[in-house]
N, C-alpha and C positions, 0 to 999 in steps of 0.2 A: 481509234481516234487519231487524226493526223497531228504530228508534233510541230513545234515551231522551229525546226531546224533550218528551214529555208528563210525564216524571218528571225535571224539570230539576235537582232537588236530592234524589237518593235518600238521601243521608246525613241530611239534615234530616227527611225523611219517616219513615225508619226510626227515627231518634232519638226523634222525637215519639211515634210509635206504641209503641215499646218503653218509653219513659217512662210513657206512660199505662197500659200493662199493669203496670209496676212499682208505680205508685201504687195500682192497683186490687187487686194481689195482696199486696204487702209493705209499702207505706208510702213516705213521701217519700225516705228515705235510699236505699232500693233503687231508687227511680225514677231518681235521678240516676245511679246506676251503670248501670242498664239503658239509659238515654238515651245515655250515652257509648258503651256497647257497640253499640247500634243505629246510632249515627252512624258509627262507624268500620267497622262491617259494611257499611253503605250505601256508604261511600266506597271500600272495597275492591272491592265489586261493580261500582261505576261504573268504577273504574280497570281492572278485568279486562275489562269490556265494551269500553272504549276500546282496550285493547291488542289484543284479538282482532279488532275490527272496523277498527282504525286510523282511528277516527272523529275523534279529538281531536288537534290538533297542539300540540306542546309550545312 
């Protein structure tokens, strides 16, 4: 199974991309909201992958 080594920080990547989409579609207020949503979505995806693959030690 491929690891997330190329995506070291999926929370930041998703947060930035969702924030950019928010700016393009709705403006700066919505961009902040979507950046936060993207960040936490990326972190939950990362945690799920770590739990399934047992790749990260606590």
